[in-house]
N, C-alpha and C positions, 0 to 999 in steps of 0.2 A: 123637816116635814115627813121624811121617810120613817124616822124613828117614831113619830106620833102614829103613823099608820100601822107600823109594826106593833106598837103597844096596844092599839085598839084591836088589831087582829088577834093578839094573844088573849086579851080580855074576853073577846067574843068566843074564842076557842075554849077558854076555861068555863064560860057559862054553858056552852053546848056540852062540854064534858060532864058538868054537874047534872044536867038534864039527862044525859045518856046513862049516867050512873044510877039515877033514880029509876029509870026505865028498866035497867038490867037487873035490878034487885027485886025479888019477889015481894018484899015488904015496903017497897017504894022509898026506902031510906037511901040517903046519899052514900053513907059509909057502909062498906062491906063488913060483916061480922065474922070473926075468926075464933076458933077455940084456943085454949091455952097452948096446945102443942103447935098449932099453926102460927100463933103469934111468936113463939120462940124461933121457929124455923124462918119466919119472915124477917125477924131481927138479924139473923145470920145472913139472910139473902141481901138485906140492905147493906150490911158490912161488905160483902163481896161486891155488890154494885158500886159502893164507894171506891173500893180498890180498882175496879174496872175503869172508873172515871179518872182516878189518879194516874194509873198506868197509861191510859190513853193520852192524858195531858202531858206526861213525861215524854211519850213518843213524839207528840207534836212539838214539844219544847226542843228535843234533840234535832228533829227535822228542821225546825226554825233556826237553830244555831248554825247549822250547816248552810242553809239557804233560806233567808227570810222571805224571798220572793215566793217560795212554796206556800208559806202560811198566808201571805197576802193574796195569793191566787185562790186559796180556799175560801176567803171572805168569811161570811157568817158561819159557814160550815165548819170552820176550824174550831169554833166555840161549841157548836151544837153536836157534832159527831161524838166527842167523848161522853156527852150526856146520854146519847142513845146507846153507846157501848155499856155504860153503867146500868141503864134500864134493862137492856137485854140480859146482862149477867144476873141482875136481881130477879127478873121474871123467870129466866131459865132455871135458876136454883129453886125458886118457889114451885114451878111446875113439877120438876122431877123429885120434889120432896113433899108432894101432896099439900101444898099450902097456897096454891094460886087461887083456886075458887074458894069463896067464903061460904058460910052456912046459909046465907040469904040470897046467894046468886041464882039467877035463872040462867042456866048454862046455855040453853038454846037461844034466848034473846041476846045474851052476852056475845055468843059466837056470831050471830047475825049482825050485831052492831059493829063488832071488830071487822067483819068482812066488808061492811059498807064503808067504814072509816078508812080501811086499807085501800079500797077501790078509789075513793074520792082523792086520797093523797097521791096515789100513783097516777091517776088521770091528771091531776093538777100539776104534778111534777113533770110528766111527759109533755103535756100541752105547752108549758112554759119553755121546755127544752126545745121542742119543735118550733115554737114561735120565735124565740130569741137566741137560741143556740146554747151550747154547754158553757161557753165562756162569754160573759157579758161584762162590759166595762173592766176588762182585765182580771176578772175573778169568776170562779164557778158560780153559776146563777143561783140566786137565793132560794128559788123554789126547789132546788135539789134536796133541800131539807124535807119537803113533802114526799119526794121519792124515797128518801131514806126512811121516813116514818112508815110509808106504805110497805116497804120491804121488811121493816121490823115487825109489823103486824103479820105479814105472811110467815116469817120465821117463827113467830109465836104460835100461829095456827098449826104449822108443821110440827112443832114441839108438842103441842096439845094432842095431835093425832098420834104421834109416836108414843106419848105417855099413855094414851087410851089403849093402844095396841099392847103395850107392855103390861098394863093392868089386866086386860082381857086374858093374856097368856098366863099370867100368874093366877088368875081366878080359875082358869081351866085346869091348872095343875093342882 
């Protein structure tokens, strides 16, 4: 029953993500449009993101070989954390190589949506932590994933501000 609820939650989340993508693009298209240079950079970013996932999984594997209880204690987070590492690597490379925002993105709306999504995830993660504790049924609580996603969005926002400052400095020179 829990897996059905998780599957439904993921589907609802994906539907909301599609709606948010439409709202964040000036032309109301779901897909962001990139020029040829951005597409090439994004391809490289996805490659680095894959390496991030692979290396994270190897680290989890090594930790699990030494102490399988460690992996059991992480619960669902053991599977999701490497994915977030790969996403962060991919997005970070894209940001600092000018291929994060597409041609049809409305940067203001996009930033506002990211801020709201981050806040919702952090609040959900913290509320579950406060309500049920960090360890639930012998494992890190599942809503820790929400907290991780919220922190990921904060890191992305910080990177975007850093990139904006770098670009301003270069433009001034």
